[in-house]
C-alpha positions as CSV (number, residue, x, y, z in Angstrom):
1,M,-0.6,6.9,-18.6
2,D,0.4,4.9,-21.7
3,E,2.1,1.6,-21.8
4,V,5.6,3.1,-21.6
5,D,4.6,5.1,-18.5
6,R,3.2,1.9,-16.9
7,T,6.4,0.1,-17.6
8,L,8.4,2.7,-15.8
9,V,6.0,2.6,-12.8
10,A,6.3,-1.2,-12.7
11,L,10.1,-1.0,-12.8
12,L,10.1,1.6,-10.0
13,S,7.7,-0.6,-8.0
14,A,10.6,-3.2,-7.9
15,D,13.2,-0.6,-7.1
16,G,12.2,3.0,-6.7
17,R,15.8,4.2,-6.8
18,L,16.7,2.9,-10.2
19,S,18.7,5.4,-12.2
20,H,17.5,6.9,-15.5
21,R,20.2,4.7,-17.2
22,E,18.9,1.5,-15.5
23,L,15.3,2.4,-16.3
24,A,16.2,3.1,-19.9
25,A,18.0,-0.2,-20.3
26,A,15.1,-2.2,-18.7
27,A,12.4,-0.4,-20.7
28,G,14.2,-0.4,-24.0
29,I,14.1,3.4,-24.5
30,T,16.6,6.2,-24.3
31,R,17.8,7.9,-21.1
32,A,16.4,11.2,-22.6
33,T,13.0,9.6,-23.0
34,V,13.1,8.3,-19.4
35,A,14.1,11.8,-18.1
36,A,11.3,13.5,-20.0
37,R,8.6,11.0,-19.0
38,M,9.7,11.0,-15.4
39,R,9.6,14.8,-15.2
40,R,6.2,14.9,-16.8
41,L,4.7,12.2,-14.6
42,L,6.1,13.6,-11.4
43,D,5.1,17.2,-12.3
44,S,1.6,16.1,-13.2
45,G,1.1,14.3,-9.9
46,A,0.5,10.9,-11.7
47,F,2.6,9.4,-9.1
48,T,5.3,10.2,-6.4
49,V,8.2,8.1,-5.4
50,Q,8.4,7.8,-1.6
51,G,9.9,5.6,1.1
52,V,7.2,4.0,3.2
53,V,8.4,2.7,6.6
54,H,7.3,-0.7,8.0
55,P,4.2,-0.4,10.3
56,S,6.0,-2.2,13.1
57,V,8.8,0.3,13.1
58,L,6.1,3.0,13.6
59,G,4.5,1.0,16.5
60,R,1.5,0.1,14.2
61,G,2.0,-3.7,13.8
62,S,-1.6,-4.6,14.5
63,V,-3.8,-4.2,11.4
64,C,-7.6,-4.6,11.0
65,Y,-9.8,-4.1,7.9
66,A,-13.4,-2.8,8.5
67,R,-16.3,-2.8,6.1
68,I,-18.9,-0.4,7.3
69,E,-22.6,-0.4,6.7
70,V,-24.1,3.1,6.8
71,D,-27.4,4.7,7.7
72,G,-27.8,7.4,5.1
73,A,-25.1,9.0,2.9
74,A,-21.7,7.3,2.8
75,A,-19.5,10.5,2.4
76,P,-20.0,12.0,5.9
77,V,-19.3,8.6,7.5
78,A,-16.2,8.1,5.4
79,E,-14.9,11.6,6.4
80,A,-15.6,10.9,10.1
81,V,-13.8,7.5,10.0
82,A,-10.9,9.2,8.2
83,A,-10.6,11.7,11.0
84,L,-9.6,8.8,13.4
85,P,-5.8,9.0,13.6
86,E,-5.3,5.2,13.8
87,V,-7.2,4.8,10.5
88,V,-4.7,5.0,7.6
89,Y,-7.0,4.2,4.7
90,V,-10.7,4.9,3.8
91,S,-12.6,4.5,0.6
92,I,-16.3,4.7,-0.5
93,T,-17.3,1.4,-2.1
94,T,-20.1,-0.3,-3.9
95,G,-22.3,-2.9,-2.3
96,R,-23.9,-3.4,1.1
97,Y,-20.9,-2.0,2.9
98,A,-20.5,1.6,1.7
99,V,-17.2,2.4,3.4
100,A,-14.0,0.4,3.8
101,A,-11.3,1.3,6.2
102,E,-7.9,0.0,7.5
103,I,-6.8,0.4,11.1
104,R,-3.1,0.2,12.0
105,T,-2.1,0.5,15.6
106,G,0.1,-0.9,18.4
107,S,-1.9,-3.9,19.8
108,G,-5.1,-5.9,19.5
109,D,-6.5,-4.0,22.5
110,A,-5.8,-0.7,20.7
111,V,-7.6,-2.0,17.6
112,D,-10.6,-2.8,19.8
113,A,-10.7,0.7,21.2
114,V,-10.6,2.2,17.7
115,L,-13.4,0.0,16.6
116,S,-15.5,1.0,19.6
117,R,-15.1,4.7,18.6
118,L,-15.8,3.9,14.9
119,R,-19.0,2.0,15.7
120,G,-20.2,5.0,17.8
121,L,-19.8,7.5,14.9
122,R,-23.0,9.1,13.6
123,G,-24.3,7.2,10.5
124,V,-22.4,3.9,11.2
125,A,-25.0,1.1,11.3
126,R,-22.6,-1.8,11.7
127,A,-19.0,-2.8,11.0
128,E,-17.7,-6.1,9.8
129,T,-14.0,-6.7,10.6
130,L,-11.1,-8.8,9.4
131,A,-7.9,-9.2,11.4
132,Y,-4.8,-9.5,9.4
133,R,-2.6,-12.5,10.1
134,E,0.0,-11.7,7.5
135,V,0.4,-9.0,4.8
136,I,1.8,-10.9,1.8
137,R,1.9,-8.1,-0.7
138,D,1.4,-4.4,0.0
139,A,0.8,-1.8,-2.8
140,V,3.2,0.6,-1.1
141,G,4.8,-0.5,2.1
142,P,7.3,-3.3,3.0
143,V,6.1,-6.7,4.1
144,G,7.6,-9.4,6.3
145,E,9.5,-8.8,9.5
146,A,11.5,-5.6,9.9
147,T,14.8,-6.8,11.3
148,A,17.1,-3.7,11.7
149,Q,17.7,-1.6,14.8
150,L,17.5,2.1,14.0
151,D,19.8,4.8,15.2
152,A,19.4,8.6,14.8
153,T,21.2,8.5,11.4
154,D,18.8,5.9,10.1
155,V,15.9,7.9,11.2
156,A,17.2,11.0,9.5
157,L,17.7,9.1,6.2
158,L,14.2,7.6,6.4
159,Q,12.6,11.0,7.0
160,V,14.2,12.3,3.8
161,L,13.1,9.2,1.9
162,E,9.5,9.6,3.1
163,R,9.4,13.0,1.4
164,D,11.5,12.0,-1.7
165,G,12.3,8.4,-2.4
166,R,14.7,9.4,-5.2
167,A,16.7,12.0,-3.2
168,S,20.4,11.6,-4.2
169,Y,22.9,10.0,-1.8
170,V,24.6,13.4,-1.6
171,Q,21.3,15.0,-0.4
172,L,20.8,12.1,2.0
173,A,24.3,12.4,3.3
174,T,24.1,16.1,3.9
175,V,20.9,15.8,6.1
176,A,22.2,12.7,8.0
177,G,25.7,14.0,8.5
178,V,27.5,11.1,6.9
179,S,29.4,10.5,3.7
180,A,27.5,9.7,0.5
181,A,29.0,6.2,0.5
182,A,27.8,5.6,4.1
183,A,24.3,6.9,3.2
184,R,24.1,4.5,0.3
185,R,25.2,1.5,2.6
186,R,22.6,2.4,5.2
187,V,19.8,2.9,2.7
188,L,20.5,-0.5,1.1
189,R,20.6,-2.1,4.5
190,L,17.2,-0.6,5.5
191,V,15.6,-1.7,2.2
192,E,17.1,-5.3,2.6
193,A,15.9,-5.5,6.2
194,S,12.3,-4.5,5.1
195,V,12.4,-1.4,7.3
196,V,11.4,0.8,4.2
197,R,10.2,0.2,0.7
198,I,10.9,2.9,-1.9
199,G,8.5,3.0,-4.8
200,P,5.8,4.8,-6.7
201,I,2.5,5.9,-5.1
202,V,0.2,6.2,-8.0
203,S,-2.6,8.7,-8.2
204,R,-5.8,6.8,-7.8
205,G,-7.5,8.7,-10.6
206,S,-5.3,6.9,-13.1
207,E,-6.5,3.4,-12.4
208,H,-9.5,1.2,-11.5
209,A,-9.5,-0.6,-8.1
210,L,-11.5,-3.5,-6.8
211,G,-11.6,-5.2,-3.4
212,M,-11.8,-9.0,-3.2
213,G,-12.7,-11.1,-0.2
214,I,-11.6,-14.7,-1.0
215,H,-12.6,-18.1,0.4
216,V,-10.0,-20.8,-0.2
217,R,-9.8,-24.6,-0.3
218,G,-7.1,-26.0,2.0
219,D,-4.3,-23.9,3.3
220,A,-4.7,-20.2,2.8
221,R,-0.9,-19.8,2.5
222,D,-0.8,-22.1,-0.5
223,A,-3.6,-20.1,-2.2
224,A,-1.9,-16.8,-1.4
225,R,1.3,-18.0,-3.1
226,R,-0.7,-18.5,-6.3
227,L,-2.6,-15.2,-6.0
228,E,0.4,-13.0,-5.3
229,V,2.1,-13.6,-8.7
230,L,-1.0,-12.6,-10.7
231,D,-0.7,-9.3,-12.6
232,G,-2.9,-6.7,-11.1
233,V,-3.0,-8.0,-7.5
234,S,-1.5,-5.0,-5.7
235,F,-2.4,-6.0,-2.1
236,L,-2.9,-9.4,-0.5
237,A,-3.3,-10.5,3.1
238,R,-4.2,-13.6,5.1
239,T,-7.1,-12.7,7.3
240,V,-9.3,-14.0,10.1
241,G,-13.0,-13.4,9.9
242,T,-15.5,-13.5,7.0
243,F,-12.7,-14.2,4.4
244,D,-9.5,-16.2,4.3
245,L,-7.7,-13.7,2.0
246,L,-8.3,-10.1,1.3
247,A,-7.0,-8.6,-1.9
248,T,-7.0,-5.4,-3.9
249,V,-6.9,-5.6,-7.7
250,R,-5.8,-2.5,-9.7
251,A,-5.7,-2.1,-13.5
252,P,-5.7,0.7,-16.1
253,S,-9.0,-0.4,-17.5
254,S,-12.2,-2.2,-16.5
255,S,-11.5,-4.9,-19.0
256,A,-8.0,-5.6,-17.5
257,L,-9.6,-5.6,-14.0
258,A,-12.1,-8.2,-15.2
259,D,-9.3,-10.4,-16.6
260,T,-7.5,-10.4,-13.2
261,V,-10.7,-11.1,-11.3
262,D,-11.3,-14.1,-13.6
263,A,-7.8,-15.3,-13.1
264,V,-8.3,-15.3,-9.3
265,R,-11.6,-17.1,-9.5
266,S,-10.1,-19.7,-11.9
267,L,-7.5,-20.8,-9.4
268,P,-8.3,-24.4,-8.1
269,S,-7.6,-23.2,-4.5
270,V,-10.2,-20.4,-4.7
271,A,-13.6,-21.6,-3.4
272,G,-15.3,-18.3,-4.0
273,A,-14.9,-14.5,-4.0
274,E,-16.9,-11.4,-3.2
275,T,-15.9,-8.2,-4.9
276,W,-16.6,-4.5,-4.4
277,S,-15.5,-1.4,-6.4
278,H,-13.6,1.5,-4.8
279,L,-15.5,4.5,-6.0
280,R,-13.5,7.2,-4.2
281,F,-10.4,7.1,-2.0
282,V,-11.0,9.4,1.0
283,K,-7.7,8.8,2.9
284,E,-4.4,7.1,2.3
285,S,-2.0,8.1,5.0
286,Y,1.4,6.5,5.5
287,A,2.5,7.4,9.1
288,S,5.6,9.4,9.4
289,L,8.7,8.7,11.5
290,G,8.1,12.1,12.9
291,V,5.8,10.4,15.4
292,V,8.5,8.1,16.7
293,D,10.4,9.1,19.9
C-alpha cells in the first residue's frame, strides 16, 4: 500500500461506512480515484471492512493474554493453541516466549480452565499470563461498555455487517425486514453504543507488528492516555501481571516502527518497556453472533 492507500485505511478506521464522496473529500482526491483504489485493495485482499461485535455481547468479556515458552519448535505449539475455541488470537514471536495468545471467554473461572488446557499441550514449557483490566484501544473491535439491548432485528443487521461492513442500507434492510431508514437508525445506534465497530481489517502481510509490555510510573491510566494518541499504537490495554500496560505497535516499515517505540519509551510516565516482534500470525478470529442464542 502507498500513502494514499494508507490514508484511506486510516479514514475507514474512524468510520468504516464513509461513502466514496466522503472519503474523497477527506483524502483530497477524486471519487473515481477512491472507487478504483477501494476496488483494487478489497479485491487484492489487502484489507476487508467488517463489523466486529463487542466481546461482552458475545459472552466473552473476560480477556487474558498469554506468552508461551516452548520446548522445541514453535509452529506446532502455535497451531495447537489456535485450535482451542476460546483462543481468538495466536502469533509466533521473537524472544524467550515463542508464542503469544489471547483468550476471550465468559468468566475468570473459564479463563483458568482454558489456561489449564493450554499448559497441558505438548510442547508448552510454561505460560506467563496478563489479565486485562481495561481495553483502551483495539485494532479492530469496539472498546468501553456495550450499552444496547439487542433484539432479533439488531442481530440480523450485525450478522450482515460481520460479513460486509459496507453493505448498503438497502441490503441490510432486506435481510432484517425493515426499511432502509430504520436499518440506518439501528446501525448508528449500535455503533454509538459500542456494540459494534465497523472498520478495516488489514492483511498482516502489509505491515510490521511489535508487542510491547510497558512498566509505568504512577497511575497506569494516566500513562495510557498519553500512549493511545501516538501514531502506530493499534492496541492498548491496562493489565495485571508482569506489565502495567500491553500494547501492539504497527507500521508500514521497520523504521516507522522504531520511531513509535522510541516515542513510547520517551514518555515521562513510561519506566521501561519490553518488546517482541510478531513473526507470523497464526489465528485472528473474531467470534460470530451465530454462536449467540
